[in-house]
C-alpha positions as CSV (number, residue, x, y, z in Angstrom):
1,M,0.0,0.0,0.0
2,T,1.5,3.3,-1.1
3,R,0.7,6.6,0.7
4,Y,2.0,10.0,-0.1
5,F,3.2,12.8,2.2
6,K,4.4,16.4,1.7
7,V,7.0,18.0,3.8
8,A,8.4,21.5,2.9
9,E,6.6,21.2,-0.4
10,H,8.4,18.0,-1.3
11,C,6.3,14.9,-1.8
12,F,7.5,11.4,-0.9
13,A,6.0,8.0,-0.8
14,L,5.9,5.2,1.8
15,D,5.1,1.7,0.4
16,I,4.2,-0.6,3.3
17,P,1.8,-3.6,3.3
18,E,-1.7,-2.5,4.2
19,D,-1.9,-4.8,7.2
20,N,1.5,-3.9,8.7
21,I,1.3,-2.6,12.2
22,L,3.6,0.3,11.2
23,W,0.7,2.1,9.6
24,R,-1.0,2.2,13.0
25,R,2.1,3.3,14.8
26,C,3.2,6.1,12.5
27,G,0.4,8.6,13.3
28,Q,3.1,11.4,13.3
29,Y,2.9,11.3,9.4
30,A,-0.9,12.0,9.3
31,P,-0.6,15.8,9.3
32,F,1.5,15.6,6.2
33,H,-0.6,13.0,4.2
34,V,-1.7,14.0,0.7
35,K,-4.0,11.9,-1.5
36,E,-1.5,12.1,-4.5
37,C,1.7,13.7,-5.6
38,P,1.4,16.4,-8.2
39,C,4.8,15.2,-9.6
40,D,7.2,12.4,-9.1
41,P,8.0,12.0,-5.4
42,V,11.5,12.9,-4.3
43,F,11.8,9.4,-2.9
44,T,9.9,6.2,-2.5
45,L,10.6,4.0,0.6
46,T,9.5,0.4,0.3
47,L,9.4,-2.1,3.2
48,E,10.8,-5.5,2.1
49,D,11.4,-8.8,3.8
50,S,15.1,-8.8,2.8
51,I,17.5,-6.7,0.8
52,P,20.9,-7.6,-0.8
53,W,23.8,-6.5,1.4
54,E,26.8,-8.4,0.1
55,G,29.8,-6.2,-0.9
56,M,28.7,-3.2,1.1
57,E,31.6,-1.3,2.5
58,M,31.2,1.0,5.5
59,V,32.2,4.6,4.9
60,Y,30.9,6.3,8.0
61,D,30.6,4.7,11.5
62,G,28.1,7.2,13.0
63,S,28.3,9.5,16.0
64,P,30.8,8.4,18.7
65,E,28.4,9.6,21.5
66,P,27.0,6.4,23.2
67,E,23.6,7.9,24.0
68,Q,22.9,9.2,20.5
69,P,21.1,7.4,17.7
70,L,23.5,5.4,15.5
71,V,23.5,5.7,11.7
72,R,26.2,3.9,9.8
73,L,26.6,4.6,6.0
74,F,27.8,2.1,3.4
75,K,28.8,2.2,-0.3
76,G,28.3,-0.6,-2.8
77,D,28.3,-1.0,-6.5
78,G,26.1,1.9,-7.6
79,V,24.1,1.9,-4.3
80,W,24.3,3.3,-0.8
81,G,23.3,1.7,2.4
82,A,22.6,2.6,6.0
83,E,22.1,0.8,9.3
84,S,20.3,2.5,12.2
85,A,19.9,1.8,16.0
86,P,18.5,3.9,18.8
87,V,21.9,4.0,20.5
88,R,25.3,2.6,19.6
89,N,25.1,-0.6,21.6
90,A,21.5,-1.4,20.7
91,P,20.6,-4.0,18.1
92,V,20.4,-2.7,14.6
93,A,16.8,-1.7,13.9
94,G,16.9,-1.6,10.1
95,R,19.0,-1.7,7.0
96,L,18.3,0.7,4.2
97,L,19.5,0.3,0.6
98,M,19.4,3.4,-1.6
99,N,20.0,3.9,-5.3
100,A,22.6,6.4,-6.6
101,D,20.4,9.5,-6.5
102,F,18.6,8.5,-3.3
103,S,15.2,8.5,-5.0
104,I,14.5,4.8,-4.1
105,G,14.9,3.2,-0.7
106,R,14.4,-0.4,0.3
107,L,14.1,-1.0,4.0
108,Q,14.6,-4.3,5.8
109,L,13.6,-4.4,9.5
110,C,15.9,-6.4,11.7
111,D,14.9,-8.9,14.4
112,G,14.9,-7.4,17.9
113,G,15.0,-3.8,16.6
114,D,12.5,-0.9,16.9
115,A,10.6,-1.0,13.7
116,L,9.2,2.6,14.0
117,F,12.7,3.9,14.7
118,A,14.0,2.2,11.6
119,L,11.2,3.6,9.4
120,N,11.7,7.1,10.7
121,N,15.4,7.1,10.3
122,A,15.1,5.7,6.8
123,A,12.6,8.3,5.8
124,M,14.7,11.1,7.4
125,L,17.9,10.0,5.6
126,L,16.2,9.7,2.2
127,F,14.5,13.1,2.7
128,A,17.8,14.8,3.6
129,F,19.8,13.1,0.9
130,S,17.3,13.4,-2.0
131,T,16.5,17.1,-1.4
132,A,20.0,18.3,-0.7
133,G,20.3,19.8,-4.2
134,L,16.9,21.4,-4.0
135,G,17.7,24.3,-1.6
136,T,16.5,22.2,1.3
137,L,18.1,21.4,4.7
138,E,17.0,19.0,7.4
139,M,18.2,20.7,10.5
140,H,19.1,19.5,14.0
141,A,17.2,22.3,15.9
142,S,14.4,23.3,18.2
143,V,12.1,25.8,16.5
144,T,10.0,28.4,18.3
145,V,7.6,30.7,16.5
146,N,6.8,34.2,17.5
147,S,5.5,37.3,15.7
148,G,4.9,35.1,12.6
149,R,8.6,34.1,12.3
150,A,10.5,30.9,13.1
151,F,13.6,31.0,15.4
152,L,15.8,28.0,15.2
153,F,17.9,27.1,18.3
154,L,20.9,25.1,17.5
155,A,23.2,23.1,19.8
156,K,24.7,19.7,20.5
157,S,22.3,17.2,22.0
158,G,21.9,17.8,25.7
159,T,23.2,21.4,25.5
160,G,19.9,23.1,25.9
161,K,18.1,23.9,22.7
162,S,14.9,22.3,23.8
163,T,15.2,24.0,27.2
164,H,15.6,27.4,25.5
165,S,12.5,26.8,23.4
166,Q,10.6,26.0,26.6
167,L,11.9,29.2,28.2
168,W,10.4,31.1,25.3
169,L,7.1,29.3,25.7
170,D,7.0,30.1,29.4
171,N,8.2,33.7,29.3
172,I,7.8,35.3,25.8
173,P,4.2,35.9,25.1
174,G,2.9,34.7,21.7
175,S,5.4,31.8,21.4
176,H,4.6,28.3,20.2
177,L,6.7,25.3,19.3
178,L,7.0,24.2,15.6
179,N,9.4,21.3,16.0
180,D,11.8,20.2,18.7
181,D,14.5,18.3,16.8
182,N,14.3,17.9,13.0
183,P,12.6,20.9,11.2
184,V,13.2,21.5,7.5
185,V,14.5,24.8,6.1
186,R,14.2,25.8,2.4
187,I,16.1,28.7,0.8
188,F,14.5,30.0,-2.4
189,P,16.2,31.8,-5.3
190,D,15.0,35.2,-4.1
191,G,16.7,34.7,-0.7
192,K,13.5,33.9,1.2
193,A,14.1,31.2,3.8
194,I,11.1,29.2,5.2
195,A,11.1,26.8,8.2
196,Y,8.7,23.9,8.0
197,G,7.5,21.4,10.6
198,S,8.2,17.7,9.9
199,P,7.1,14.2,11.0
200,W,10.3,13.9,12.9
201,S,10.7,15.8,16.2
202,G,12.9,13.7,18.5
203,K,11.4,12.8,21.9
204,T,8.9,15.7,21.7
205,K,5.6,14.8,19.9
206,C,5.3,18.0,17.9
207,Y,4.4,17.1,14.3
208,K,2.9,20.3,12.9
209,N,2.4,20.9,9.2
210,E,3.1,24.6,9.4
211,Q,5.6,27.0,7.8
212,Y,7.0,30.4,8.7
213,P,9.7,32.7,7.5
214,V,13.0,32.2,9.3
215,G,13.6,34.9,11.8
216,A,17.1,33.8,12.9
217,F,19.4,30.9,13.7
218,V,20.7,31.0,17.3
219,Q,23.5,28.8,18.6
220,I,22.9,27.9,22.3
221,R,26.0,27.7,24.5
222,R,26.0,27.1,28.3
223,C,27.5,30.0,30.2
224,D,27.3,31.7,33.6
225,V,26.0,34.9,32.0
226,N,23.3,35.7,29.4
227,K,24.6,37.5,26.4
228,I,24.0,37.4,22.6
229,A,26.2,38.3,19.7
230,R,25.7,38.4,15.9
231,L,27.9,36.0,13.9
232,N,29.7,37.1,10.8
233,L,29.3,35.4,7.4
234,F,31.9,32.7,7.9
235,E,30.8,31.9,11.5
236,S,27.2,31.7,10.2
237,Y,28.2,29.2,7.5
238,A,30.1,27.0,10.0
239,L,27.1,27.0,12.4
240,L,24.7,25.9,9.6
241,Y,27.2,23.3,8.3
242,G,27.4,21.7,11.7
243,S,23.7,21.7,12.3
244,S,22.3,20.0,9.2
245,S,21.8,16.4,8.0
246,G,23.6,15.2,4.9
247,F,26.5,13.1,3.8
248,K,29.0,15.8,3.0
249,A,31.5,13.4,1.6
250,E,29.3,12.7,-1.4
251,K,30.1,15.4,-4.0
252,R,26.7,16.1,-5.5
253,M,25.1,16.3,-2.1
254,A,27.9,18.4,-0.7
255,D,27.6,20.9,-3.6
256,G,23.9,21.3,-3.0
257,L,24.4,21.8,0.7
258,H,27.1,24.3,0.2
259,E,24.8,26.5,-2.0
260,S,22.1,26.4,0.7
261,F,24.6,27.2,3.6
262,S,26.0,30.1,1.6
263,A,22.6,31.5,0.8
264,L,21.2,31.2,4.3
265,A,24.4,32.7,5.8
266,E,24.0,35.7,3.5
267,H,20.3,36.3,4.0
268,C,19.4,35.1,7.5
269,P,20.8,36.5,10.8
270,C,22.8,34.1,12.9
271,Y,23.7,34.6,16.5
272,V,25.4,32.9,19.4
273,L,23.7,33.0,22.8
274,D,25.8,32.3,25.8
275,C,23.3,31.7,28.5
276,R,22.0,30.1,31.7
277,P,18.8,28.0,31.5
278,D,16.7,30.8,33.0
279,A,14.0,33.3,32.0
280,E,16.5,36.1,31.5
281,A,18.2,34.1,28.7
282,A,14.9,34.0,26.8
283,E,14.4,37.7,27.4
284,V,17.9,38.6,26.3
285,C,17.6,36.5,23.1
286,S,14.1,37.6,22.2
287,K,14.9,41.3,22.7
288,E,17.7,41.0,20.1
289,V,16.2,38.7,17.5
290,L,12.6,40.1,17.5
291,K,13.6,43.7,17.0
C-alpha cells in the first residue's frame, strides 16, 4: 500500500503492506498526508522482507556519542546503504538500501530492533539526501515561532536547545513550538528562507504541518552569564554546516548543501547565545532577534 506525504513542499511515498502494524504506529505522518503527488516523489521508501547486502563497505561509522542514535553509512556498486539503531550498543533496527540518486529506498527491518525507529530514520535519511540539491536542509534544531517568524535554536544534543525553546514558551508571550528536533528549512532563489514542521521531532511529539519565514538561527552555549552576539558570514556558514543532516563526503550532495549554507548565511541573521537556563536568557535572546 502506497501513501504520499508532503514536507516542505516536497512529496515522498511510503510503500508498506496495508496490514502492517507500522501504519497504526506512525500517526506522526498523518498531518503531512496527501492523496496524491502532483509530480514524481523525491523518494519512495518500500518495506521489504530482505535486501541484498553483500559487498557493502562502511564509509561512516556514526556518532561516537554512546547515547545518541547510531547511523552507519555504506557504499556498494552503484548503491548506498545505512544501518540504524536507537543508541550505539543497541541492536540494529533496520537496513536501508538506496539507489545512486537517493530516489528509491528499500528498508529491511531487523529482528529485535525498533521498527518505527527504523522507518523514521530511513525516511529522514532519504529526505535529507534526496533534497540536498533542492535548496533544502534537514536541521538539528528546536524551533519556536513568535510574531509570525521561526527562530531555530541550534546546539549539540543535551546542551539546551529544547530547554531554551521551553523558556520562550513560558516567558515570551505569543510563542509556540513548531518542531523540537528535525525541522526543514528551504532557501529560495529570491533569498527567502522558510522553516517547516516535519514528522520527525525527537522525543517531543510535535508534528505540525506549518511553515514560517526564518527569523534567525541561534546557537545555544552554556554560560554563567546571558549575552548574545551576531555572527559574521563565515561563522554563520560554520554554524549551519554543523547543524544539518547530509553526507557531505558525497560530492553532488555536498555541492547542493554548500549552496544552501551560503545563501542562508548571507540572507538570515545568525547569533550565538551564551546563557544560563533561565527566564532572563529567553528575554535577552528575544529582545535582540525580535527587533
